[in-house]
mmCIF file as gemmi writes it, N, C-alpha and C atoms, coordinates in Angstrom:
data_model
loop_
_atom_site.group_PDB
_atom_site.id
_atom_site.type_symbol
_atom_site.label_atom_id
_atom_site.label_alt_id
_atom_site.label_comp_id
_atom_site.label_asym_id
_atom_site.label_entity_id
_atom_site.label_seq_id
_atom_site.pdbx_PDB_ins_code
_atom_site.Cartn_x
_atom_site.Cartn_y
_atom_site.Cartn_z
_atom_site.occupancy
_atom_site.B_iso_or_equiv
_atom_site.pdbx_formal_charge
_atom_site.auth_seq_id
_atom_site.auth_asym_id
_atom_site.pdbx_PDB_model_num
ATOM 1 N N . MET Axp A 1 ? 22.775 -26 -49.286 1 0 ? 1 A 1
ATOM 2 C CA . MET Axp A 1 ? 23.074 -25.349 -48.018 1 0 ? 1 A 1
ATOM 3 C C . MET Axp A 1 ? 21.811 -25.398 -47.165 1 0 ? 1 A 1
ATOM 4 N N . SER Axp A 2 ? 21.944 -25.843 -45.91 1 0 ? 2 A 1
ATOM 5 C CA . SER Axp A 2 ? 20.767 -25.965 -45.052 1 0 ? 2 A 1
ATOM 6 C C . SER Axp A 2 ? 20.344 -24.605 -44.52 1 0 ? 2 A 1
ATOM 7 N N . GLY Axp A 3 ? 19.097 -24.535 -44.063 1 0 ? 3 A 1
ATOM 8 C CA . GLY Axp A 3 ? 18.579 -23.282 -43.512 1 0 ? 3 A 1
ATOM 9 C C . GLY Axp A 3 ? 19.34 -22.838 -42.284 1 0 ? 3 A 1
ATOM 10 N N . GLU Axp A 4 ? 19.813 -23.811 -41.472 1 0 ? 4 A 1
ATOM 11 C CA . GLU Axp A 4 ? 20.562 -23.476 -40.265 1 0 ? 4 A 1
ATOM 12 C C . GLU Axp A 4 ? 21.871 -22.786 -40.612 1 0 ? 4 A 1
ATOM 13 N N . ASN Axp A 5 ? 22.591 -23.284 -41.622 1 0 ? 5 A 1
ATOM 14 C CA . ASN Axp A 5 ? 23.851 -22.664 -42.037 1 0 ? 5 A 1
ATOM 15 C C . ASN Axp A 5 ? 23.634 -21.257 -42.564 1 0 ? 5 A 1
ATOM 16 N N . VAL Axp A 6 ? 22.554 -21.036 -43.296 1 0 ? 6 A 1
ATOM 17 C CA . VAL Axp A 6 ? 22.24 -19.7 -43.802 1 0 ? 6 A 1
ATOM 18 C C . VAL Axp A 6 ? 21.99 -18.756 -42.64 1 0 ? 6 A 1
ATOM 19 N N . ALA Axp A 7 ? 21.226 -19.213 -41.632 1 0 ? 7 A 1
ATOM 20 C CA . ALA Axp A 7 ? 20.945 -18.378 -40.457 1 0 ? 7 A 1
ATOM 21 C C . ALA Axp A 7 ? 22.23 -18.064 -39.713 1 0 ? 7 A 1
ATOM 22 N N . THR Axp A 8 ? 23.111 -19.052 -39.557 1 0 ? 8 A 1
ATOM 23 C CA . THR Axp A 8 ? 24.38 -18.84 -38.86 1 0 ? 8 A 1
ATOM 24 C C . THR Axp A 8 ? 25.232 -17.817 -39.602 1 0 ? 8 A 1
ATOM 25 N N . GLN Axp A 9 ? 25.314 -17.921 -40.921 1 0 ? 9 A 1
ATOM 26 C CA . GLN Axp A 9 ? 26.1 -16.963 -41.698 1 0 ? 9 A 1
ATOM 27 C C . GLN Axp A 9 ? 25.53 -15.558 -41.574 1 0 ? 9 A 1
ATOM 28 N N . ARG Axp A 10 ? 24.207 -15.431 -41.535 1 0 ? 10 A 1
ATOM 29 C CA . ARG Axp A 10 ? 23.576 -14.119 -41.394 1 0 ? 10 A 1
ATOM 30 C C . ARG Axp A 10 ? 23.945 -13.516 -40.033 1 0 ? 10 A 1
ATOM 31 N N . GLU Axp A 11 ? 23.881 -14.34 -38.953 1 0 ? 11 A 1
ATOM 32 C CA . GLU Axp A 11 ? 24.215 -13.851 -37.617 1 0 ? 11 A 1
ATOM 33 C C . GLU Axp A 11 ? 25.677 -13.428 -37.549 1 0 ? 11 A 1
ATOM 34 N N . GLU Axp A 12 ? 26.573 -14.246 -38.115 1 0 ? 12 A 1
ATOM 35 C CA . GLU Axp A 12 ? 27.994 -13.914 -38.11 1 0 ? 12 A 1
ATOM 36 C C . GLU Axp A 12 ? 28.259 -12.618 -38.858 1 0 ? 12 A 1
ATOM 37 N N . SER Axp A 13 ? 27.586 -12.418 -39.982 1 0 ? 13 A 1
ATOM 38 C CA . SER Axp A 13 ? 27.844 -11.233 -40.796 1 0 ? 13 A 1
ATOM 39 C C . SER Axp A 13 ? 27.353 -9.96 -40.12 1 0 ? 13 A 1
ATOM 40 N N . GLN Axp A 14 ? 26.453 -10.069 -39.159 1 0 ? 14 A 1
ATOM 41 C CA . GLN Axp A 14 ? 25.948 -8.891 -38.46 1 0 ? 14 A 1
ATOM 42 C C . GLN Axp A 14 ? 26.885 -8.451 -37.344 1 0 ? 14 A 1
ATOM 43 N N . LEU Axp A 15 ? 27.781 -9.322 -36.917 1 0 ? 15 A 1
ATOM 44 C CA . LEU Axp A 15 ? 28.721 -8.996 -35.852 1 0 ? 15 A 1
ATOM 45 C C . LEU Axp A 15 ? 30.008 -8.443 -36.449 1 0 ? 15 A 1
ATOM 46 N N . ARG Axp A 16 ? 30.618 -7.5 -35.734 1 0 ? 16 A 1
ATOM 47 C CA . ARG Axp A 16 ? 31.866 -6.89 -36.185 1 0 ? 16 A 1
ATOM 48 C C . ARG Axp A 16 ? 32.893 -6.949 -35.052 1 0 ? 16 A 1
ATOM 49 N N . VAL Axp A 17 ? 34.127 -7.233 -35.385 1 0 ? 17 A 1
ATOM 50 C CA . VAL Axp A 17 ? 35.205 -7.214 -34.401 1 0 ? 17 A 1
ATOM 51 C C . VAL Axp A 17 ? 35.272 -5.822 -33.789 1 0 ? 17 A 1
ATOM 52 N N . GLY Axp A 18 ? 35.363 -5.756 -32.469 1 0 ? 18 A 1
ATOM 53 C CA . GLY Axp A 18 ? 35.413 -4.49 -31.751 1 0 ? 18 A 1
ATOM 54 C C . GLY Axp A 18 ? 34.057 -3.995 -31.289 1 0 ? 18 A 1
ATOM 55 N N . GLU Axp A 19 ? 32.991 -4.646 -31.739 1 0 ? 19 A 1
ATOM 56 C CA . GLU Axp A 19 ? 31.629 -4.217 -31.395 1 0 ? 19 A 1
ATOM 57 C C . GLU Axp A 19 ? 31.263 -4.666 -29.975 1 0 ? 19 A 1
ATOM 58 N N . LEU Axp A 20 ? 30.567 -3.793 -29.243 1 0 ? 20 A 1
ATOM 59 C CA . LEU Axp A 20 ? 30.055 -4.126 -27.918 1 0 ? 20 A 1
ATOM 60 C C . LEU Axp A 20 ? 28.759 -4.902 -28.096 1 0 ? 20 A 1
ATOM 61 N N . VAL Axp A 21 ? 28.705 -6.101 -27.502 1 0 ? 21 A 1
ATOM 62 C CA . VAL Axp A 21 ? 27.557 -6.981 -27.679 1 0 ? 21 A 1
ATOM 63 C C . VAL Axp A 21 ? 27.084 -7.502 -26.323 1 0 ? 21 A 1
ATOM 64 N N . PHE Axp A 22 ? 25.916 -8.132 -26.335 1 0 ? 22 A 1
ATOM 65 C CA . PHE Axp A 22 ? 25.36 -8.758 -25.138 1 0 ? 22 A 1
ATOM 66 C C . PHE Axp A 22 ? 25.229 -10.246 -25.412 1 0 ? 22 A 1
ATOM 67 N N . ASP Axp A 23 ? 25.847 -11.058 -24.558 1 0 ? 23 A 1
ATOM 68 C CA . ASP Axp A 23 ? 25.767 -12.518 -24.668 1 0 ? 23 A 1
ATOM 69 C C . ASP Axp A 23 ? 24.561 -12.969 -23.853 1 0 ? 23 A 1
ATOM 70 N N . THR Axp A 24 ? 23.481 -13.329 -24.533 1 0 ? 24 A 1
ATOM 71 C CA . THR Axp A 24 ? 22.234 -13.673 -23.843 1 0 ? 24 A 1
ATOM 72 C C . THR Axp A 24 ? 22.345 -14.982 -23.067 1 0 ? 24 A 1
ATOM 73 N N . SER Axp A 25 ? 23.259 -15.864 -23.442 1 0 ? 25 A 1
ATOM 74 C CA . SER Axp A 25 ? 23.403 -17.128 -22.715 1 0 ? 25 A 1
ATOM 75 C C . SER Axp A 25 ? 24.056 -16.925 -21.352 1 0 ? 25 A 1
ATOM 76 N N . ARG Axp A 26 ? 24.894 -15.896 -21.212 1 0 ? 26 A 1
ATOM 77 C CA . ARG Axp A 26 ? 25.56 -15.609 -19.941 1 0 ? 26 A 1
ATOM 78 C C . ARG Axp A 26 ? 24.985 -14.381 -19.24 1 0 ? 26 A 1
ATOM 79 N N . GLY Axp A 27 ? 24.279 -13.567 -19.998 1 0 ? 27 A 1
ATOM 80 C CA . GLY Axp A 27 ? 23.722 -12.348 -19.427 1 0 ? 27 A 1
ATOM 81 C C . GLY Axp A 27 ? 24.763 -11.283 -19.156 1 0 ? 27 A 1
ATOM 82 N N . VAL Axp A 28 ? 25.794 -11.218 -20.004 1 0 ? 28 A 1
ATOM 83 C CA . VAL Axp A 28 ? 26.88 -10.258 -19.785 1 0 ? 28 A 1
ATOM 84 C C . VAL Axp A 28 ? 27.26 -9.543 -21.078 1 0 ? 28 A 1
ATOM 85 N N . LEU Axp A 29 ? 27.884 -8.374 -20.906 1 0 ? 29 A 1
ATOM 86 C CA . LEU Axp A 29 ? 28.425 -7.616 -22.035 1 0 ? 29 A 1
ATOM 87 C C . LEU Axp A 29 ? 29.763 -8.201 -22.457 1 0 ? 29 A 1
ATOM 88 N N . GLY Axp A 30 ? 30.081 -8.039 -23.721 1 0 ? 30 A 1
ATOM 89 C CA . GLY Axp A 30 ? 31.377 -8.46 -24.22 1 0 ? 30 A 1
ATOM 90 C C . GLY Axp A 30 ? 31.728 -7.672 -25.47 1 0 ? 30 A 1
ATOM 91 N N . VAL Axp A 31 ? 32.995 -7.677 -25.791 1 0 ? 31 A 1
ATOM 92 C CA . VAL Axp A 31 ? 33.482 -7.054 -27.017 1 0 ? 31 A 1
ATOM 93 C C . VAL Axp A 31 ? 33.894 -8.186 -27.948 1 0 ? 31 A 1
ATOM 94 N N . VAL Axp A 32 ? 33.437 -8.133 -29.189 1 0 ? 32 A 1
ATOM 95 C CA . VAL Axp A 32 ? 33.794 -9.164 -30.163 1 0 ? 32 A 1
ATOM 96 C C . VAL Axp A 32 ? 35.282 -9.026 -30.481 1 0 ? 32 A 1
ATOM 97 N N . MET Axp A 33 ? 36.036 -10.094 -30.191 1 0 ? 33 A 1
ATOM 98 C CA . MET Axp A 33 ? 37.47 -10.1 -30.461 1 0 ? 33 A 1
ATOM 99 C C . MET Axp A 33 ? 37.795 -10.844 -31.752 1 0 ? 33 A 1
ATOM 100 N N . ASP Axp A 34 ? 36.955 -11.831 -32.084 1 0 ? 34 A 1
ATOM 101 C CA . ASP Axp A 34 ? 37.21 -12.634 -33.279 1 0 ? 34 A 1
ATOM 102 C C . ASP Axp A 34 ? 35.936 -13.367 -33.663 1 0 ? 34 A 1
ATOM 103 N N . LEU Axp A 35 ? 35.761 -13.582 -34.946 1 0 ? 35 A 1
ATOM 104 C CA . LEU Axp A 35 ? 34.678 -14.414 -35.462 1 0 ? 35 A 1
ATOM 105 C C . LEU Axp A 35 ? 35.316 -15.711 -35.932 1 0 ? 35 A 1
ATOM 106 N N . ILE Axp A 36 ? 34.883 -16.815 -35.36 1 0 ? 36 A 1
ATOM 107 C CA . ILE Axp A 36 ? 35.45 -18.112 -35.706 1 0 ? 36 A 1
ATOM 108 C C . ILE Axp A 36 ? 34.784 -18.578 -36.988 1 0 ? 36 A 1
ATOM 109 N N . THR Axp A 37 ? 35.565 -18.59 -38.051 1 0 ? 37 A 1
ATOM 110 C CA . THR Axp A 37 ? 35.013 -18.952 -39.355 1 0 ? 37 A 1
ATOM 111 C C . THR Axp A 37 ? 35.204 -20.436 -39.599 1 0 ? 37 A 1
ATOM 112 N N . GLY Axp A 38 ? 34.475 -20.922 -40.511 1 0 ? 38 A 1
ATOM 113 C CA . GLY Axp A 38 ? 34.551 -22.335 -40.85 1 0 ? 38 A 1
ATOM 114 C C . GLY Axp A 38 ? 33.164 -22.809 -41.21 1 0 ? 38 A 1
ATOM 115 N N . THR Axp A 39 ? 33.082 -24.031 -41.568 1 0 ? 39 A 1
ATOM 116 C CA . THR Axp A 39 ? 31.814 -24.583 -42.016 1 0 ? 39 A 1
ATOM 117 C C . THR Axp A 39 ? 30.79 -24.538 -40.896 1 0 ? 39 A 1
ATOM 118 N N . GLY Axp A 40 ? 29.956 -23.515 -40.927 1 0 ? 40 A 1
ATOM 119 C CA . GLY Axp A 40 ? 28.846 -23.404 -39.978 1 0 ? 40 A 1
ATOM 120 C C . GLY Axp A 40 ? 29.244 -23.356 -38.523 1 0 ? 40 A 1
ATOM 121 N N . SER Axp A 41 ? 30.445 -22.853 -38.195 1 0 ? 41 A 1
ATOM 122 C CA . SER Axp A 41 ? 30.868 -22.832 -36.791 1 0 ? 41 A 1
ATOM 123 C C . SER Axp A 41 ? 29.941 -21.963 -35.958 1 0 ? 41 A 1
ATOM 124 N N . GLY Axp A 42 ? 29.586 -20.791 -36.476 1 0 ? 42 A 1
ATOM 125 C CA . GLY Axp A 42 ? 28.656 -19.921 -35.767 1 0 ? 42 A 1
ATOM 126 C C . GLY Axp A 42 ? 29.123 -19.512 -34.386 1 0 ? 42 A 1
ATOM 127 N N . ARG Axp A 43 ? 30.421 -19.35 -34.182 1 0 ? 43 A 1
ATOM 128 C CA . ARG Axp A 43 ? 30.976 -19.003 -32.875 1 0 ? 43 A 1
ATOM 129 C C . ARG Axp A 43 ? 31.754 -17.695 -32.981 1 0 ? 43 A 1
ATOM 130 N N . CYS Axp A 44 ? 31.881 -17.024 -31.851 1 0 ? 44 A 1
ATOM 131 C CA . CYS Axp A 44 ? 32.703 -15.818 -31.79 1 0 ? 44 A 1
ATOM 132 C C . CYS Axp A 44 ? 33.408 -15.782 -30.443 1 0 ? 44 A 1
ATOM 133 N N . CYS Axp A 45 ? 34.518 -15.061 -30.39 1 0 ? 45 A 1
ATOM 134 C CA . CYS Axp A 45 ? 35.275 -14.879 -29.154 1 0 ? 45 A 1
ATOM 135 C C . CYS Axp A 45 ? 34.924 -13.51 -28.591 1 0 ? 45 A 1
ATOM 136 N N . LEU Axp A 46 ? 34.561 -13.492 -27.313 1 0 ? 46 A 1
ATOM 137 C CA . LEU Axp A 46 ? 34.205 -12.244 -26.638 1 0 ? 46 A 1
ATOM 138 C C . LEU Axp A 46 ? 35.134 -12.023 -25.456 1 0 ? 46 A 1
ATOM 139 N N . ARG Axp A 47 ? 35.293 -10.76 -25.072 1 0 ? 47 A 1
ATOM 140 C CA . ARG Axp A 47 ? 36.093 -10.389 -23.906 1 0 ? 47 A 1
ATOM 141 C C . ARG Axp A 47 ? 35.312 -9.34 -23.134 1 0 ? 47 A 1
ATOM 142 N N . PRO Axp A 48 ? 35.406 -9.336 -21.795 1 0 ? 48 A 1
ATOM 143 C CA . PRO Axp A 48 ? 34.733 -8.291 -21.025 1 0 ? 48 A 1
ATOM 144 C C . PRO Axp A 48 ? 35.189 -6.905 -21.499 1 0 ? 48 A 1
ATOM 145 N N . PRO Axp A 49 ? 34.306 -5.904 -21.461 1 0 ? 49 A 1
ATOM 146 C CA . PRO Axp A 49 ? 34.65 -4.566 -21.967 1 0 ? 49 A 1
ATOM 147 C C . PRO Axp A 49 ? 35.888 -3.943 -21.321 1 0 ? 49 A 1
ATOM 148 N N . ARG Axp A 50 ? 36.148 -4.243 -20.064 1 0 ? 50 A 1
ATOM 149 C CA . ARG Axp A 50 ? 37.314 -3.658 -19.388 1 0 ? 50 A 1
ATOM 150 C C . ARG Axp A 50 ? 38.499 -4.615 -19.348 1 0 ? 50 A 1
ATOM 151 N N . GLY Axp A 51 ? 38.452 -5.619 -20.204 1 0 ? 51 A 1
ATOM 152 C CA . GLY Axp A 51 ? 39.54 -6.586 -20.259 1 0 ? 51 A 1
ATOM 153 C C . GLY Axp A 51 ? 39.244 -7.802 -19.394 1 0 ? 51 A 1
ATOM 154 N N . GLY Axp A 52 ? 39.985 -8.84 -19.631 1 0 ? 52 A 1
ATOM 155 C CA . GLY Axp A 52 ? 39.787 -10.075 -18.883 1 0 ? 52 A 1
ATOM 156 C C . GLY Axp A 52 ? 39.9 -11.272 -19.8 1 0 ? 52 A 1
ATOM 157 N N . VAL Axp A 53 ? 39.415 -12.393 -19.312 1 0 ? 53 A 1
ATOM 158 C CA . VAL Axp A 53 ? 39.528 -13.654 -20.029 1 0 ? 53 A 1
ATOM 159 C C . VAL Axp A 53 ? 38.458 -13.749 -21.114 1 0 ? 53 A 1
ATOM 160 N N . GLU Axp A 54 ? 38.894 -14.115 -22.307 1 0 ? 54 A 1
ATOM 161 C CA . GLU Axp A 54 ? 37.96 -14.294 -23.428 1 0 ? 54 A 1
ATOM 162 C C . GLU Axp A 54 ? 37.148 -15.562 -23.23 1 0 ? 54 A 1
ATOM 163 N N . TRP Axp A 55 ? 35.967 -15.582 -23.853 1 0 ? 55 A 1
ATOM 164 C CA . TRP Axp A 55 ? 35.157 -16.793 -23.896 1 0 ? 55 A 1
ATOM 165 C C . TRP Axp A 55 ? 34.541 -16.917 -25.278 1 0 ? 55 A 1
ATOM 166 N N . ASP Axp A 56 ? 34.215 -18.142 -25.628 1 0 ? 56 A 1
ATOM 167 C CA . ASP Axp A 56 ? 33.541 -18.413 -26.901 1 0 ? 56 A 1
ATOM 168 C C . ASP Axp A 56 ? 32.042 -18.377 -26.68 1 0 ? 56 A 1
ATOM 169 N N . ALA Axp A 57 ? 31.336 -17.847 -27.642 1 0 ? 57 A 1
ATOM 170 C CA . ALA Axp A 57 ? 29.875 -17.796 -27.575 1 0 ? 57 A 1
ATOM 171 C C . ALA Axp A 57 ? 29.304 -18.16 -28.934 1 0 ? 57 A 1
ATOM 172 N N . SER Axp A 58 ? 28.107 -18.673 -28.913 1 0 ? 58 A 1
ATOM 173 C CA . SER Axp A 58 ? 27.395 -18.935 -30.158 1 0 ? 58 A 1
ATOM 174 C C . SER Axp A 58 ? 26.916 -17.598 -30.714 1 0 ? 58 A 1
ATOM 175 N N . CYS Axp A 59 ? 27.124 -17.367 -31.992 1 0 ? 59 A 1
ATOM 176 C CA . CYS Axp A 59 ? 26.662 -16.118 -32.611 1 0 ? 59 A 1
ATOM 177 C C . CYS Axp A 59 ? 25.151 -15.954 -32.462 1 0 ? 59 A 1
ATOM 178 N N . ALA Axp A 60 ? 24.44 -17.072 -32.351 1 0 ? 60 A 1
ATOM 179 C CA . ALA Axp A 60 ? 22.988 -17.01 -32.182 1 0 ? 60 A 1
ATOM 180 C C . ALA Axp A 60 ? 22.6 -16.419 -30.828 1 0 ? 60 A 1
ATOM 181 N N . ASP Axp A 61 ? 23.52 -16.489 -29.841 1 0 ? 61 A 1
ATOM 182 C CA . ASP Axp A 61 ? 23.248 -15.971 -28.497 1 0 ? 61 A 1
ATOM 183 C C . ASP Axp A 61 ? 23.773 -14.558 -28.289 1 0 ? 61 A 1
ATOM 184 N N . VAL Axp A 62 ? 24.35 -13.965 -29.325 1 0 ? 62 A 1
ATOM 185 C CA . VAL Axp A 62 ? 24.987 -12.653 -29.202 1 0 ? 62 A 1
ATOM 186 C C . VAL Axp A 62 ? 24.239 -11.641 -30.054 1 0 ? 62 A 1
ATOM 187 N N . ARG Axp A 63 ? 23.991 -10.469 -29.457 1 0 ? 63 A 1
ATOM 188 C CA . ARG Axp A 63 ? 23.316 -9.391 -30.183 1 0 ? 63 A 1
ATOM 189 C C . ARG Axp A 63 ? 23.986 -8.078 -29.81 1 0 ? 63 A 1
ATOM 190 N N . PRO Axp A 64 ? 23.826 -7.043 -30.643 1 0 ? 64 A 1
ATOM 191 C CA . PRO Axp A 64 ? 24.389 -5.739 -30.284 1 0 ? 64 A 1
ATOM 192 C C . PRO Axp A 64 ? 23.849 -5.278 -28.927 1 0 ? 64 A 1
ATOM 193 N N . ALA Axp A 65 ? 24.715 -4.68 -28.127 1 0 ? 65 A 1
ATOM 194 C CA . ALA Axp A 65 ? 24.318 -4.215 -26.796 1 0 ? 65 A 1
ATOM 195 C C . ALA Axp A 65 ? 23.437 -2.974 -26.908 1 0 ? 65 A 1
ATOM 196 N N . THR Axp A 66 ? 22.355 -2.968 -26.133 1 0 ? 66 A 1
ATOM 197 C CA . THR Axp A 66 ? 21.482 -1.798 -26.069 1 0 ? 66 A 1
ATOM 198 C C . THR Axp A 66 ? 21.98 -0.87 -24.965 1 0 ? 66 A 1
ATOM 199 N N . VAL Axp A 67 ? 21.417 0.316 -24.89 1 0 ? 67 A 1
ATOM 200 C CA . VAL Axp A 67 ? 21.76 1.251 -23.812 1 0 ? 67 A 1
ATOM 201 C C . VAL Axp A 67 ? 21.422 0.614 -22.468 1 0 ? 67 A 1
ATOM 202 N N . THR Axp A 68 ? 20.294 -0.074 -22.396 1 0 ? 68 A 1
ATOM 203 C CA . THR Axp A 68 ? 19.889 -0.747 -21.156 1 0 ? 68 A 1
ATOM 204 C C . THR Axp A 68 ? 20.932 -1.775 -20.741 1 0 ? 68 A 1
ATOM 205 N N . ASP Axp A 69 ? 21.417 -2.571 -21.691 1 0 ? 69 A 1
ATOM 206 C CA . ASP Axp A 69 ? 22.455 -3.564 -21.391 1 0 ? 69 A 1
ATOM 207 C C . ASP Axp A 69 ? 23.701 -2.887 -20.829 1 0 ? 69 A 1
ATOM 208 N N . GLN Axp A 70 ? 24.06 -1.739 -21.388 1 0 ? 70 A 1
ATOM 209 C CA . GLN Axp A 70 ? 25.271 -1.038 -20.968 1 0 ? 70 A 1
ATOM 210 C C . GLN Axp A 70 ? 25.119 -0.419 -19.582 1 0 ? 70 A 1
ATOM 211 N N . LEU Axp A 71 ? 23.908 0.021 -19.237 1 0 ? 71 A 1
ATOM 212 C CA . LEU Axp A 71 ? 23.687 0.67 -17.943 1 0 ? 71 A 1
ATOM 213 C C . LEU Axp A 71 ? 23.44 -0.321 -16.808 1 0 ? 71 A 1
ATOM 214 N N . ARG Axp A 72 ? 22.994 -1.525 -17.129 1 0 ? 72 A 1
ATOM 215 C CA . ARG Axp A 72 ? 22.621 -2.512 -16.11 1 0 ? 72 A 1
ATOM 216 C C . ARG Axp A 72 ? 23.727 -2.78 -15.086 1 0 ? 72 A 1
ATOM 217 N N . PRO Axp A 73 ? 24.994 -3.032 -15.474 1 0 ? 73 A 1
ATOM 218 C CA . PRO Axp A 73 ? 26.024 -3.303 -14.464 1 0 ? 73 A 1
ATOM 219 C C . PRO Axp A 73 ? 26.239 -2.134 -13.503 1 0 ? 73 A 1
ATOM 220 N N . ALA Axp A 74 ? 26.231 -0.91 -14.007 1 0 ? 74 A 1
ATOM 221 C CA . ALA Axp A 74 ? 26.423 0.259 -13.142 1 0 ? 74 A 1
ATOM 222 C C . ALA Axp A 74 ? 25.252 0.419 -12.184 1 0 ? 74 A 1
ATOM 223 N N . LEU Axp A 75 ? 24.041 0.207 -12.666 1 0 ? 75 A 1
ATOM 224 C CA . LEU Axp A 75 ? 22.86 0.322 -11.816 1 0 ? 75 A 1
ATOM 225 C C . LEU Axp A 75 ? 22.866 -0.75 -10.731 1 0 ? 75 A 1
ATOM 226 N N . THR Axp A 76 ? 23.279 -1.952 -11.072 1 0 ? 76 A 1
ATOM 227 C CA . THR Axp A 76 ? 23.377 -3.03 -10.087 1 0 ? 76 A 1
ATOM 228 C C . THR Axp A 76 ? 24.362 -2.657 -8.992 1 0 ? 76 A 1
ATOM 229 N N . GLU Axp A 77 ? 25.497 -2.078 -9.372 1 0 ? 77 A 1
ATOM 230 C CA . GLU Axp A 77 ? 26.506 -1.672 -8.388 1 0 ? 77 A 1
ATOM 231 C C . GLU Axp A 77 ? 25.966 -0.579 -7.469 1 0 ? 77 A 1
ATOM 232 N N . VAL Axp A 78 ? 25.285 0.413 -8.029 1 0 ? 78 A 1
ATOM 233 C CA . VAL Axp A 78 ? 24.716 1.5 -7.225 1 0 ? 78 A 1
ATOM 234 C C . VAL Axp A 78 ? 23.678 0.949 -6.253 1 0 ? 78 A 1
ATOM 235 N N . ASN Axp A 79 ? 22.824 0.058 -6.72 1 0 ? 79 A 1
ATOM 236 C CA . ASN Axp A 79 ? 21.805 -0.524 -5.847 1 0 ? 79 A 1
ATOM 237 C C . ASN Axp A 79 ? 22.427 -1.341 -4.721 1 0 ? 79 A 1
ATOM 238 N N . THR Axp A 80 ? 23.458 -2.103 -5.026 1 0 ? 80 A 1
ATOM 239 C CA . THR Axp A 80 ? 24.144 -2.902 -4.006 1 0 ? 80 A 1
ATOM 240 C C . THR Axp A 80 ? 24.785 -1.997 -2.966 1 0 ? 80 A 1
ATOM 241 N N . ARG Axp A 81 ? 25.46 -0.947 -3.424 1 0 ? 81 A 1
ATOM 242 C CA . ARG Axp A 81 ? 26.097 0 -2.509 1 0 ? 81 A 1
ATOM 243 C C . ARG Axp A 81 ? 25.056 0.661 -1.611 1 0 ? 81 A 1
ATOM 244 N N . SER Axp A 82 ? 23.913 0.999 -2.177 1 0 ? 82 A 1
ATOM 245 C CA . SER Axp A 82 ? 22.837 1.631 -1.418 1 0 ? 82 A 1
ATOM 246 C C . SER Axp A 82 ? 22.328 0.702 -0.32 1 0 ? 82 A 1
ATOM 247 N N . ARG Axp A 83 ? 22.157 -0.582 -0.629 1 0 ? 83 A 1
ATOM 248 C CA . ARG Axp A 83 ? 21.687 -1.547 0.374 1 0 ? 83 A 1
ATOM 249 C C . ARG Axp A 83 ? 22.696 -1.696 1.503 1 0 ? 83 A 1
ATOM 250 N N . VAL Axp A 84 ? 23.985 -1.758 1.168 1 0 ? 84 A 1
ATOM 251 C CA . VAL Axp A 84 ? 25.029 -1.912 2.182 1 0 ? 84 A 1
ATOM 252 C C . VAL Axp A 84 ? 25.059 -0.686 3.086 1 0 ? 84 A 1
ATOM 253 N N . GLU Axp A 85 ? 24.939 0.505 2.513 1 0 ? 85 A 1
ATOM 254 C CA . GLU Axp A 85 ? 24.955 1.731 3.313 1 0 ? 85 A 1
ATOM 255 C C . GLU Axp A 85 ? 23.771 1.779 4.268 1 0 ? 85 A 1
ATOM 256 N N . ARG Axp A 86 ? 22.606 1.292 3.837 1 0 ? 86 A 1
ATOM 257 C CA . ARG Axp A 86 ? 21.44 1.269 4.724 1 0 ? 86 A 1
ATOM 258 C C . ARG Axp A 86 ? 21.642 0.284 5.863 1 0 ? 86 A 1
ATOM 259 N N . MET Axp A 87 ? 22.317 -0.835 5.589 1 0 ? 87 A 1
ATOM 260 C CA . MET Axp A 87 ? 22.546 -1.833 6.632 1 0 ? 87 A 1
ATOM 261 C C . MET Axp A 87 ? 23.518 -1.311 7.683 1 0 ? 87 A 1
ATOM 262 N N . TRP Axp A 88 ? 24.539 -0.591 7.259 1 0 ? 88 A 1
ATOM 263 C CA . TRP Axp A 88 ? 25.599 -0.16 8.165 1 0 ? 88 A 1
ATOM 264 C C . TRP Axp A 88 ? 25.543 1.336 8.487 1 0 ? 88 A 1
ATOM 265 N N . GLY Axp A 89 ? 24.698 2.059 7.782 1 0 ? 89 A 1
ATOM 266 C CA . GLY Axp A 89 ? 24.678 3.507 7.911 1 0 ? 89 A 1
ATOM 267 C C . GLY Axp A 89 ? 23.883 3.97 9.031 1 0 ? 89 A 1
């Protein structure tokens, strides 16, 4: 068994279906919907936390979501709203 396959299996085993994760390749939150098993596939299916279209991600690019990851979208929205209000307010 190659070192890469061992690393992939370790990453897959750390992820759980239903877990909130951060996809570092896309920079977005997702919920693990499925782990794609097979010879070294190292892929998982994610869906946006509030529903939407699933996407496949490499398990190597996915990690458990931190509090910062979870707050980032809300903070971005508040900052955007604040800028718009200053422009038109």
